VOVO-985170 format. One record per residue (C-alpha): residue number from 1; residue in one letter; y, x, z. Coordinates in nm, 4 decimals, always signed. Each point is the difference from the previous one (the first is absolute). Example, Ala and Ser with C-alpha at 12.3 -4.5 7.8 and 13.67 -1.06 7.14 Angstrom:
// VOVO-985170
site n:1, res:A, y:-0.4500, x:+1.2300, z:+0.7800
site n:2, res:S, y:+0.3440, x:+0.1370, z:-0.0660
This chain:
// VOVO-985170
site n:1, res:S, y:+5.4252, x:+16.2544, z:+13.9023
site n:2, res:A, y:+0.3187, x:-0.1426, z:+0.1484
site n:3, res:D, y:+0.0878, x:-0.3037, z:+0.2084
site n:4, res:I, y:+0.3650, x:-0.1069, z:+0.0256
site n:5, res:S, y:+0.0074, x:-0.2962, z:+0.2365
site n:6, res:Q, y:+0.3728, x:-0.0609, z:-0.0440
site n:7, res:L, y:+0.2651, x:+0.1306, z:-0.2347
site n:8, res:T, y:+0.3521, x:-0.1440, z:+0.0310
site n:9, res:I, y:+0.2819, x:+0.0488, z:-0.2492
site n:10, res:N, y:+0.3482, x:-0.1351, z:+0.0795
site n:11, res:A, y:+0.2732, x:-0.0020, z:-0.2610
site n:12, res:N, y:+0.3505, x:-0.1416, z:-0.0098
site n:13, res:R, y:-0.1117, x:-0.3623, z:-0.0459
site n:14, res:S, y:-0.3791, x:+0.0319, z:-0.0124
site n:15, res:D, y:-0.3014, x:+0.0723, z:+0.2141
site n:16, res:I, y:-0.3534, x:+0.0859, z:-0.1066
site n:17, res:N, y:-0.3029, x:+0.0241, z:+0.2288
site n:18, res:A, y:-0.3289, x:+0.1357, z:-0.1288
site n:19, res:A, y:-0.3443, x:+0.1064, z:+0.1156
site n:20, res:F, y:-0.2431, x:+0.2086, z:-0.2061
site n:21, res:K, y:-0.3482, x:+0.1458, z:+0.0085
site n:22, res:A, y:-0.1094, x:+0.2629, z:-0.2480
site n:23, res:N, y:-0.2938, x:+0.2289, z:-0.0693
site n:24, res:W, y:-0.0696, x:+0.2232, z:-0.2946
site n:25, res:N, y:-0.2343, x:+0.2521, z:-0.1575
site n:26, res:T, y:-0.0149, x:+0.1795, z:-0.3321
site n:27, res:A, y:-0.1100, x:-0.3154, z:-0.1832
site n:28, res:R, y:+0.1931, x:-0.2815, z:+0.1660
site n:29, res:V, y:+0.3108, x:-0.0907, z:+0.1985
site n:30, res:N, y:-0.0411, x:-0.3210, z:+0.2000
site n:31, res:L, y:+0.3099, x:-0.1687, z:+0.1402
site n:32, res:S, y:+0.0505, x:-0.3318, z:+0.1778
site n:33, res:G, y:+0.3058, x:-0.1362, z:+0.1707
site n:34, res:I, y:+0.2422, x:-0.2763, z:+0.0885
site n:35, res:I, y:+0.3727, x:-0.0036, z:-0.0786
site n:36, res:N, y:+0.2291, x:-0.2464, z:+0.1800
site n:37, res:S, y:+0.3728, x:-0.0542, z:-0.0161
site n:38, res:N, y:+0.2114, x:-0.2554, z:+0.1841
site n:39, res:F, y:+0.3040, x:+0.0717, z:-0.2163
site n:40, res:L, y:+0.0225, x:+0.1894, z:-0.3277
site n:41, res:N, y:+0.3049, x:+0.0722, z:-0.2132
site n:42, res:P, y:-0.0951, x:+0.1758, z:-0.3270
site n:43, res:N, y:+0.3430, x:+0.1670, z:-0.0112
site n:44, res:D, y:-0.1113, x:+0.2231, z:+0.2860
site n:45, res:L, y:-0.2841, x:+0.1298, z:-0.2143
site n:46, res:Y, y:+0.2248, x:+0.0461, z:-0.3038
site n:47, res:Q, y:+0.2538, x:+0.1962, z:+0.2051
site n:48, res:A, y:-0.2723, x:+0.2202, z:+0.1471
site n:49, res:V, y:-0.1315, x:+0.0838, z:-0.3472
site n:50, res:A, y:+0.3517, x:+0.0603, z:-0.1337
site n:51, res:Q, y:+0.0877, x:+0.2355, z:+0.2870
site n:52, res:N, y:-0.3237, x:+0.1903, z:-0.0478
site n:53, res:N, y:+0.0718, x:+0.0427, z:-0.3711
site n:54, res:T, y:+0.3500, x:+0.1368, z:+0.0636
site n:55, res:Q, y:-0.1108, x:+0.2679, z:+0.2499
site n:56, res:P, y:-0.0183, x:+0.3508, z:-0.1512
site n:57, res:K, y:-0.3588, x:+0.1126, z:-0.0246
site n:58, res:A, y:-0.1142, x:+0.3596, z:+0.0242
site n:59, res:P, y:-0.2984, x:+0.1106, z:-0.2073
site n:60, res:V, y:-0.3214, x:-0.0621, z:+0.1874
site n:61, res:A, y:-0.3089, x:+0.2096, z:-0.0648
site n:62, res:Q, y:-0.3055, x:-0.2038, z:-0.0816
site n:63, res:P, y:-0.2663, x:+0.0454, z:+0.2686
site n:64, res:K, y:-0.3303, x:+0.1322, z:-0.1232
site n:65, res:G, y:-0.2282, x:-0.2717, z:-0.1268
site n:66, res:S, y:+0.2736, x:-0.2670, z:-0.0264
site n:67, res:P, y:+0.0023, x:-0.2362, z:-0.3028
site n:68, res:E, y:+0.1889, x:+0.1638, z:-0.2853
site n:69, res:T, y:-0.1075, x:-0.2019, z:-0.3042
site n:70, res:K, y:-0.0161, x:-0.3655, z:-0.0960
site n:71, res:A, y:-0.3777, x:+0.0202, z:+0.0073
site n:72, res:D, y:+0.0145, x:+0.1157, z:+0.3627
site n:73, res:T, y:+0.2367, x:-0.2851, z:+0.0888
site n:74, res:D, y:-0.2193, x:-0.2556, z:-0.1758
site n:75, res:H, y:-0.3057, x:+0.1338, z:+0.1805
site n:76, res:F, y:+0.1766, x:-0.0260, z:+0.3363
site n:77, res:I, y:+0.1133, x:-0.3616, z:-0.0601
site n:78, res:N, y:-0.3502, x:-0.0968, z:-0.1111
site n:79, res:K, y:-0.1401, x:+0.1460, z:+0.3228
site n:80, res:I, y:+0.2019, x:-0.2338, z:+0.2236
site n:81, res:N, y:-0.1598, x:-0.3087, z:+0.1495
site n:82, res:A, y:+0.2816, x:-0.1799, z:+0.1848
site n:83, res:R, y:+0.0155, x:-0.3441, z:+0.1590
site n:84, res:I, y:+0.3387, x:-0.1068, z:+0.1352
site n:85, res:D, y:+0.1073, x:-0.3347, z:+0.1470
site n:86, res:W, y:+0.3707, x:-0.0840, z:-0.0240
site n:87, res:N, y:+0.2057, x:-0.2402, z:+0.2105
site n:88, res:L, y:+0.3670, x:+0.0284, z:-0.0878
site n:89, res:K, y:+0.2437, x:-0.2527, z:+0.1482
site n:90, res:N, y:+0.3691, x:-0.0714, z:-0.0575
site n:91, res:I, y:+0.0465, x:+0.1947, z:-0.3235
site n:92, res:E, y:+0.3623, x:-0.0276, z:-0.1113
site n:93, res:L, y:+0.0044, x:+0.0747, z:-0.3721
site n:94, res:A, y:+0.3707, x:-0.0681, z:-0.0517
site n:95, res:E, y:+0.2289, x:+0.1468, z:+0.2619
site n:96, res:N, y:+0.1851, x:-0.2533, z:+0.2179
site n:97, res:S, y:-0.1677, x:-0.2855, z:-0.1876
site n:98, res:G, y:-0.1426, x:-0.1577, z:+0.3132
site n:99, res:E, y:-0.3220, x:-0.0670, z:-0.1936
site n:100, res:Y, y:-0.3192, x:+0.1648, z:+0.1210
site n:101, res:Y, y:-0.3530, x:+0.0340, z:-0.1337
site n:102, res:G, y:-0.3367, x:+0.1019, z:+0.1378
site n:103, res:I, y:-0.3080, x:+0.1582, z:-0.1550
site n:104, res:T, y:-0.3572, x:+0.0165, z:+0.1279
site n:105, res:A, y:-0.2546, x:+0.1812, z:-0.2128
site n:106, res:K, y:-0.3368, x:+0.1719, z:-0.0018
site n:107, res:T, y:-0.0008, x:+0.3018, z:-0.2322
site n:108, res:V, y:-0.2731, x:+0.2370, z:-0.1140
site n:109, res:L, y:+0.0203, x:+0.3275, z:-0.1915
site n:110, res:N, y:-0.3398, x:+0.1112, z:-0.1282
site n:111, res:N, y:-0.0949, x:+0.2175, z:-0.3008
site n:112, res:G, y:+0.3593, x:-0.0035, z:-0.1231
site n:113, res:I, y:+0.0185, x:-0.3812, z:+0.0005
site n:114, res:F, y:+0.2522, x:-0.1703, z:+0.2287
site n:115, res:T, y:-0.0535, x:-0.3672, z:+0.0889
site n:116, res:G, y:+0.2001, x:-0.2362, z:+0.2147
site n:117, res:N, y:-0.1903, x:-0.3207, z:+0.0691
site n:118, res:P, y:+0.0967, x:-0.2219, z:+0.1629
site n:119, res:I, y:+0.3768, x:+0.0484, z:+0.0026
site n:120, res:Q, y:+0.2112, x:-0.2709, z:+0.1591
site n:121, res:I, y:+0.3768, x:-0.0014, z:-0.0467
site n:122, res:K, y:+0.1810, x:-0.2208, z:+0.2485
site n:123, res:T, y:+0.3415, x:-0.1054, z:-0.1272
site n:124, res:I, y:+0.2631, x:-0.2281, z:+0.1471
site n:125, res:A, y:-0.0977, x:-0.2539, z:-0.2669
site n:126, res:G, y:-0.3796, x:+0.0133, z:+0.0317
site n:127, res:I, y:-0.3087, x:+0.2182, z:-0.0294
site n:128, res:I, y:-0.1093, x:+0.1884, z:-0.3125
site n:129, res:N, y:-0.3567, x:+0.1297, z:-0.0190
site n:130, res:A, y:-0.0666, x:+0.2996, z:-0.2214
site n:131, res:A, y:-0.2571, x:+0.2612, z:-0.1003
site n:132, res:L, y:+0.0749, x:+0.3459, z:-0.1418
site n:133, res:R, y:-0.2237, x:+0.2558, z:-0.1739
site n:134, res:V, y:+0.1148, x:+0.3396, z:-0.1280
site n:135, res:Q, y:-0.2698, x:+0.1819, z:-0.1967
site n:136, res:G, y:+0.0185, x:+0.3707, z:-0.0833
site n:137, res:L, y:+0.2536, x:+0.0803, z:+0.2711
site n:138, res:A, y:-0.0219, x:+0.3704, z:-0.0833
site n:139, res:D, y:+0.0872, x:-0.0673, z:-0.3658
site n:140, res:S, y:+0.3497, x:+0.0220, z:-0.1439
site n:141, res:T, y:-0.0451, x:-0.3561, z:-0.1294
site n:142, res:P, y:-0.1988, x:-0.1910, z:+0.2627
site n:143, res:K, y:-0.0925, x:-0.3591, z:-0.0822
site n:144, res:T, y:+0.1445, x:-0.2629, z:+0.2348
site n:145, res:Q, y:-0.1196, x:-0.3587, z:+0.0397
site n:146, res:L, y:+0.1873, x:-0.2557, z:+0.2103
site n:147, res:T, y:-0.0794, x:-0.3648, z:+0.0685
site n:148, res:F, y:+0.2046, x:-0.2313, z:+0.2213
site n:149, res:A, y:+0.0381, x:-0.3673, z:+0.0881
site n:150, res:G, y:+0.2214, x:-0.2127, z:+0.2230
site n:151, res:E, y:+0.0108, x:-0.3726, z:+0.0716
site n:152, res:N, y:+0.2773, x:-0.2265, z:+0.1293
site n:153, res:I, y:+0.2617, x:+0.2746, z:+0.0085
site n:154, res:D, y:+0.3100, x:-0.1546, z:+0.1619
site n:155, res:L, y:+0.2847, x:+0.1030, z:-0.2312
site n:156, res:D, y:+0.2615, x:-0.1393, z:+0.2395
site n:157, res:K, y:-0.0602, x:+0.3008, z:+0.2221
site n:158, res:I, y:+0.0878, x:+0.2548, z:-0.2696
site n:159, res:K, y:+0.3705, x:+0.0671, z:+0.0373
site n:160, res:T, y:+0.0617, x:+0.0974, z:-0.3647
site n:161, res:L, y:-0.1398, x:-0.3361, z:-0.1219
site n:162, res:R, y:+0.1897, x:-0.2328, z:+0.2320
site n:163, res:S, y:+0.2963, x:-0.0306, z:-0.2361
site n:164, res:Y, y:-0.2376, x:-0.1109, z:-0.2788
site n:165, res:L, y:-0.2773, x:-0.2088, z:+0.1548
site n:166, res:S, y:-0.0481, x:-0.2275, z:+0.2987
site n:167, res:G, y:-0.3255, x:-0.1416, z:+0.1364
site n:168, res:S, y:-0.2227, x:+0.1754, z:-0.2549
site n:169, res:T, y:-0.3405, x:+0.1625, z:+0.0436
site n:170, res:A, y:-0.1843, x:+0.2407, z:-0.2274
site n:171, res:N, y:-0.3574, x:+0.0972, z:-0.0799
site n:172, res:L, y:-0.0568, x:+0.3379, z:-0.1634
site n:173, res:N, y:-0.2810, x:+0.2244, z:-0.1147
site n:174, res:G, y:-0.0365, x:+0.3045, z:-0.2162
site n:175, res:N, y:-0.2393, x:+0.2599, z:-0.1336
site n:176, res:I, y:+0.1495, x:+0.3169, z:-0.1481
site n:177, res:T, y:-0.1238, x:+0.3458, z:-0.0973
site n:178, res:T, y:+0.1823, x:+0.3172, z:-0.0972
site n:179, res:R, y:-0.0370, x:+0.3774, z:-0.0297
site n:180, res:G, y:+0.2059, x:+0.2955, z:+0.1091
site n:181, res:I, y:+0.2264, x:+0.0946, z:+0.2868
site n:182, res:D, y:+0.3470, x:+0.0257, z:-0.1546
site n:183, res:T, y:+0.1855, x:-0.3242, z:-0.0723
site n:184, res:Q, y:+0.0159, x:+0.0333, z:-0.3791
site n:185, res:T, y:-0.3738, x:+0.0650, z:-0.0387
site n:186, res:A, y:-0.0873, x:-0.2812, z:+0.2411
site n:187, res:L, y:+0.2216, x:-0.2504, z:-0.1839
site n:188, res:S, y:-0.1437, x:+0.1041, z:-0.3376
site n:189, res:H, y:-0.3506, x:-0.0875, z:+0.1203
site n:190, res:L, y:+0.0834, x:-0.3119, z:+0.2016
site n:191, res:T, y:-0.2452, x:-0.2749, z:-0.0978
site n:192, res:G, y:-0.1024, x:-0.3307, z:+0.1564
site n:193, res:N, y:+0.1651, x:-0.3243, z:+0.1001
site n:194, res:I, y:+0.2209, x:-0.1440, z:+0.2739
site n:195, res:E, y:+0.0171, x:-0.3757, z:+0.0588
site n:196, res:V, y:+0.2543, x:-0.1800, z:+0.2184
site n:197, res:E, y:+0.0312, x:-0.3757, z:+0.0469
site n:198, res:I, y:+0.2969, x:-0.1469, z:+0.1880
site n:199, res:T, y:-0.0115, x:-0.3645, z:+0.1021
site n:200, res:Q, y:+0.2133, x:-0.2569, z:+0.1804
site n:201, res:G, y:+0.3465, x:+0.0507, z:+0.1348
site n:202, res:K, y:+0.3376, x:+0.0067, z:-0.1681
site n:203, res:V, y:+0.2059, x:+0.2327, z:-0.2154
site n:204, res:V, y:+0.3279, x:+0.0542, z:+0.1859
site n:205, res:N, y:+0.1491, x:+0.2581, z:-0.2363
site n:206, res:Q, y:+0.3127, x:-0.1588, z:-0.1458
site n:207, res:E, y:+0.0020, x:+0.2105, z:-0.3169
site n:208, res:F, y:-0.3524, x:-0.1160, z:-0.0921
site n:209, res:N, y:+0.0936, x:-0.3621, z:+0.0651
site n:210, res:D, y:+0.3101, x:+0.0471, z:-0.2168
site n:211, res:L, y:-0.2020, x:+0.1235, z:-0.2991
site n:212, res:P, y:-0.0449, x:-0.3333, z:-0.1848
site n:213, res:H, y:+0.3758, x:-0.0447, z:-0.0161
site n:214, res:E, y:+0.0875, x:+0.3685, z:-0.0440
site n:215, res:I, y:-0.2148, x:+0.0532, z:-0.3095
site n:216, res:G, y:+0.0981, x:-0.3321, z:-0.1535
site n:217, res:L, y:-0.3194, x:-0.1975, z:+0.0551
site n:218, res:T, y:+0.1887, x:-0.2895, z:+0.1606
site n:219, res:E, y:+0.3419, x:-0.1561, z:-0.0330
site n:220, res:K, y:+0.2364, x:+0.0129, z:+0.2911
site n:221, res:N, y:-0.0488, x:-0.3504, z:+0.1323
site n:222, res:K, y:-0.1752, x:-0.1404, z:+0.3027
site n:223, res:S, y:-0.2708, x:-0.1777, z:-0.1973
site n:224, res:V, y:-0.1759, x:+0.3200, z:-0.1091
site n:225, res:S, y:+0.1677, x:+0.2935, z:+0.1726
site n:226, res:Y, y:-0.1906, x:+0.0964, z:+0.3133
site n:227, res:S, y:+0.1809, x:+0.3267, z:+0.0549
site n:228, res:K, y:+0.3459, x:-0.1182, z:+0.0974
site n:229, res:T, y:-0.1147, x:-0.2532, z:+0.2568
site n:230, res:D, y:-0.3161, x:+0.1561, z:+0.1454
site n:231, res:S, y:-0.0139, x:+0.3343, z:+0.1805
site n:232, res:E, y:-0.3793, x:+0.0078, z:-0.0057
site n:233, res:S, y:-0.2900, x:-0.1130, z:-0.2164
site n:234, res:V, y:-0.3620, x:-0.0838, z:+0.0730
site n:235, res:L, y:-0.2427, x:+0.2803, z:-0.0812
site n:236, res:N, y:-0.3142, x:-0.1458, z:-0.1538
site n:237, res:C, y:-0.1663, x:+0.3358, z:-0.0565
site n:238, res:A, y:+0.0517, x:+0.3554, z:-0.1142
site n:239, res:A, y:-0.2813, x:+0.2051, z:-0.1530
site n:240, res:F, y:-0.0131, x:+0.3706, z:-0.0816
site n:241, res:N, y:-0.3071, x:+0.1368, z:-0.1785
site n:242, res:L, y:+0.0737, x:+0.3622, z:-0.0832
site n:243, res:K, y:-0.2645, x:+0.1629, z:-0.2185
site n:244, res:M, y:+0.0396, x:+0.3782, z:-0.0253
site n:245, res:N, y:-0.1596, x:+0.2380, z:-0.2485
site n:246, res:N, y:+0.0897, x:+0.3697, z:+0.0211
site n:247, res:G, y:+0.3443, x:-0.0743, z:+0.1371
site n:248, res:L, y:+0.0799, x:-0.2891, z:-0.2347
site n:249, res:I, y:+0.0475, x:-0.3479, z:+0.1487
site n:250, res:N, y:-0.0564, x:-0.2620, z:-0.2682
site n:251, res:L, y:+0.1474, x:-0.3399, z:+0.0796
site n:252, res:N, y:-0.1115, x:-0.2941, z:-0.2124
site n:253, res:K, y:+0.1656, x:-0.2900, z:+0.1781
site n:254, res:N, y:-0.1812, x:+0.1018, z:+0.3173
site n:255, res:V, y:+0.3132, x:+0.0333, z:+0.2112
site n:256, res:A, y:+0.1340, x:-0.3480, z:+0.0624
site n:257, res:V, y:+0.2196, x:-0.1964, z:+0.2399
site n:258, res:E, y:+0.0107, x:-0.3802, z:+0.0154
site n:259, res:T, y:+0.2724, x:-0.1757, z:+0.1997
site n:260, res:S, y:+0.1761, x:-0.3356, z:+0.0037
site n:261, res:V, y:+0.2968, x:+0.1629, z:-0.1769
site n:262, res:L, y:-0.1449, x:+0.2405, z:-0.2527
site n:263, res:D, y:-0.3324, x:+0.1322, z:-0.1296
site n:264, res:V, y:-0.0144, x:+0.3649, z:-0.1061
site n:265, res:V, y:-0.2731, x:+0.1963, z:-0.1788
site n:266, res:L, y:+0.0102, x:+0.3756, z:-0.0598
site n:267, res:S, y:-0.1783, x:+0.1841, z:-0.2823
site n:268, res:G, y:+0.0097, x:+0.3540, z:-0.1343
site n:269, res:I, y:-0.0868, x:+0.3560, z:+0.0989
site n:270, res:I, y:+0.1009, x:+0.2198, z:+0.2954
site n:271, res:N, y:-0.0638, x:+0.3715, z:-0.0580
site n:272, res:L, y:-0.0266, x:+0.1640, z:+0.3438
site n:273, res:P, y:-0.0342, x:+0.3680, z:-0.1125
site n:274, res:A, y:+0.2988, x:-0.0279, z:-0.2347
site n:275, res:Q, y:+0.1864, x:-0.2333, z:+0.2406
site n:276, res:T, y:+0.0920, x:-0.2396, z:-0.2797
site n:277, res:L, y:-0.0449, x:-0.3727, z:-0.0563
site n:278, res:S, y:+0.0092, x:-0.2499, z:-0.2841
site n:279, res:L, y:-0.0126, x:-0.3560, z:+0.1312
site n:280, res:S, y:+0.0640, x:-0.3539, z:-0.1200
site n:281, res:L, y:+0.1283, x:-0.2549, z:+0.2481
site n:282, res:E, y:-0.0952, x:-0.3555, z:-0.0952
site n:283, res:P, y:+0.1787, x:-0.2700, z:+0.2018
site n:284, res:S, y:-0.0491, x:-0.3759, z:-0.0218
site n:285, res:L, y:+0.1023, x:-0.3005, z:+0.2015
site n:286, res:P, y:-0.2431, x:-0.2172, z:+0.1991
site n:287, res:N, y:-0.0723, x:-0.3611, z:-0.0888
site n:288, res:G, y:+0.2947, x:-0.2360, z:+0.0095
site n:289, res:A, y:+0.2880, x:+0.2182, z:-0.1172
site n:290, res:Y, y:+0.0293, x:-0.0426, z:-0.3765
site n:291, res:N, y:+0.3725, x:+0.0155, z:-0.0683
site n:292, res:R, y:+0.0982, x:+0.2992, z:-0.2167
site n:293, res:L, y:-0.3449, x:+0.1542, z:+0.0250
site n:294, res:I, y:-0.0871, x:+0.2761, z:-0.2418
site n:295, res:N, y:-0.3219, x:+0.1566, z:-0.1094
site n:296, res:A, y:+0.0479, x:+0.3023, z:+0.2229
site n:297, res:A, y:-0.3084, x:+0.2017, z:-0.0929
site n:298, res:Q, y:+0.0828, x:+0.3704, z:+0.0345
site n:299, res:L, y:+0.3600, x:-0.0915, z:+0.0679
site n:300, res:I, y:+0.0914, x:+0.3196, z:+0.1851
site n:301, res:K, y:-0.1246, x:+0.3515, z:-0.0717
site n:302, res:I, y:+0.0039, x:+0.2702, z:+0.2673
site n:303, res:E, y:-0.0525, x:+0.3498, z:-0.1389
site n:304, res:G, y:+0.0656, x:+0.3658, z:+0.0770
site n:305, res:S, y:-0.0553, x:+0.2351, z:+0.2902
site n:306, res:F, y:-0.0473, x:-0.0976, z:+0.3634
site n:307, res:S, y:+0.3326, x:+0.1649, z:+0.0838
site n:308, res:N, y:+0.1952, x:-0.1616, z:-0.2862
site n:309, res:P, y:-0.1629, x:-0.3263, z:-0.1182
site n:310, res:K, y:+0.1788, x:-0.1993, z:-0.2680
site n:311, res:M, y:-0.0102, x:-0.3754, z:-0.0517
site n:312, res:R, y:+0.0639, x:-0.1801, z:-0.3254
site n:313, res:L, y:-0.0540, x:-0.3402, z:-0.1584
site n:314, res:D, y:-0.2782, x:-0.0620, z:-0.2476
site n:315, res:T, y:+0.2159, x:-0.2345, z:-0.2059
site n:316, res:Q, y:-0.2684, x:-0.0584, z:-0.2637
site n:317, res:K, y:-0.1745, x:-0.2146, z:+0.2599
site n:318, res:I, y:+0.3057, x:-0.2138, z:+0.0683
site n:319, res:I, y:+0.0336, x:-0.3268, z:-0.1932
site n:320, res:S, y:+0.3677, x:-0.0873, z:+0.0357
site n:321, res:K, y:+0.2982, x:+0.2227, z:-0.0742
site n:322, res:G, y:+0.2031, x:-0.1976, z:+0.2484
site n:323, res:I, y:-0.2505, x:+0.0644, z:+0.2724
site n:324, res:E, y:-0.0266, x:+0.3640, z:-0.1059
site n:325, res:K, y:+0.3668, x:+0.0531, z:+0.0848
site n:326, res:G, y:-0.0454, x:-0.1586, z:+0.3400
site n:327, res:V, y:-0.3044, x:+0.2133, z:+0.0697
site n:328, res:E, y:+0.1828, x:+0.3193, z:-0.0960
site n:329, res:K, y:+0.2857, x:-0.0873, z:+0.2333
site n:330, res:G, y:-0.2380, x:-0.0774, z:+0.2864
site n:331, res:L, y:-0.2036, x:+0.3134, z:-0.0616
site n:332, res:N, y:+0.3096, x:+0.2182, z:+0.0171
site n:333, res:K, y:+0.0800, x:-0.1501, z:+0.3413
site n:334, res:L, y:-0.3513, x:+0.0805, z:+0.1202
site n:335, res:L, y:+0.0221, x:+0.3556, z:-0.1308
site n:336, res:D, y:+0.3297, x:+0.0537, z:+0.1795
site n:337, res:K, y:-0.1539, x:-0.1210, z:+0.3271
site n:338, res:A, y:-0.3022, x:+0.2253, z:-0.0414
site n:339, res:G, y:+0.2004, x:+0.3014, z:-0.1169
site n:340, res:L, y:-0.2072, x:+0.0260, z:-0.3183
site n:341, res:T, y:+0.0915, x:+0.0624, z:-0.3617
site n:342, res:G, y:-0.0025, x:-0.2864, z:-0.2473
site n:343, res:E, y:-0.0679, x:+0.0219, z:-0.3736
site n:344, res:N, y:+0.0312, x:-0.3344, z:-0.1759
site n:345, res:T, y:-0.1853, x:-0.0248, z:-0.3309
site n:346, res:N, y:+0.1900, x:-0.2144, z:-0.2520
site n:347, res:A, y:-0.2910, x:-0.0814, z:-0.2284
site n:348, res:N, y:+0.0289, x:-0.2946, z:-0.2353
site n:349, res:T, y:-0.1252, x:-0.3147, z:+0.1655
site n:350, res:K, y:-0.0973, x:-0.3214, z:-0.1739
site n:351, res:D, y:+0.0962, x:-0.3340, z:+0.1451
site n:352, res:N, y:-0.3149, x:-0.1676, z:-0.1327
site n:353, res:G, y:+0.1936, x:-0.3267, z:+0.0005
site n:354, res:A, y:+0.0508, x:+0.0067, z:+0.3763
site n:355, res:T, y:+0.3275, x:-0.0765, z:+0.1698
site n:356, res:T, y:+0.1424, x:+0.1630, z:+0.3102
site n:357, res:N, y:-0.0503, x:-0.3160, z:+0.2057
site n:358, res:T, y:-0.3451, x:-0.1146, z:-0.1130
site n:359, res:I, y:-0.2709, x:+0.2607, z:-0.0400
site n:360, res:T, y:-0.3717, x:-0.0542, z:+0.0313
site n:361, res:A, y:-0.1186, x:+0.1753, z:+0.3126
site n:362, res:K, y:-0.3107, x:+0.2102, z:-0.0019
site n:363, res:R, y:-0.2786, x:-0.1189, z:+0.2220
site n:364, res:P, y:+0.0638, x:+0.1057, z:+0.3624
site n:365, res:L, y:-0.2219, x:+0.2773, z:+0.1255
site n:366, res:S, y:-0.2844, x:-0.0739, z:+0.2390
site n:367, res:L, y:-0.0323, x:+0.3273, z:+0.1897
site n:368, res:C, y:-0.1691, x:-0.1207, z:+0.3163
């Protein structure tokens, strides 16, 4: 048996304090403990691992009776009965970000099954409650289950979102499963769903508020053009319902944003293992703006790899040739801003008797 009343580890920007009790026999290893940290920077751990991997290692003789086969390792892991409580404060995931997180958790390892329940993640924006289960920890492809939920997450407090949203809150929940340890295997087995609902607030991103004019949905006049006079728009709601099946995210109009300026619906497939996407962006205008409207179903296609996505127009869905030219011009401007590649498709388009100034609008979406 062993009793470590206090173990302190100090790194460059981290401190870890722990206390453990352990006892063992030929059949079982029992371990209980508490791990606390007032400040934790993951880079310290990464650097420690990297330095250890770069040190030259002399051959070490295996002591008699030590585990030498996978079966021995599996047997040893299955012998452990461990209960650890975690209380980690001020975790800085991104260096010099000024944003800190905290984690409290109760974890158990028993018969090769690792569980963390409850797990509470304290962020600057709100609290996320989670539960984790890893089954077959000794296997090369352990099965992992994760559930999480958060309510009234204050998006104003997330620095990366401040240039896009103001005064918005989010509710989120998810339930995902996967297998394997390496990234490719885990992504290939990723299954489940993630739901996010954003309500209230305003969209303060100028490029989004410029979209109706940029892609030719409105004429450049004060009666219908929001973008050139308003720097923000009211956010009615945004909904993300991501359904995953073995690494494929199938979107069937279940990613949507509704604002006072523009409504947007996203459909298509995201292939996480292959890191490719094939999406259709369907914009429409809210009630009241009917000048130079087009039937914009599947107006913009986004396809290709994550590292080099390409955008093009689905011109078969566009009613007016005159509007098509305006949309192409606006799309090219957007592509230049985003640094993406544009491929305009010049398919034959029928006017269907419509004129560039009077086109029947499709029914506005009702996303909320």
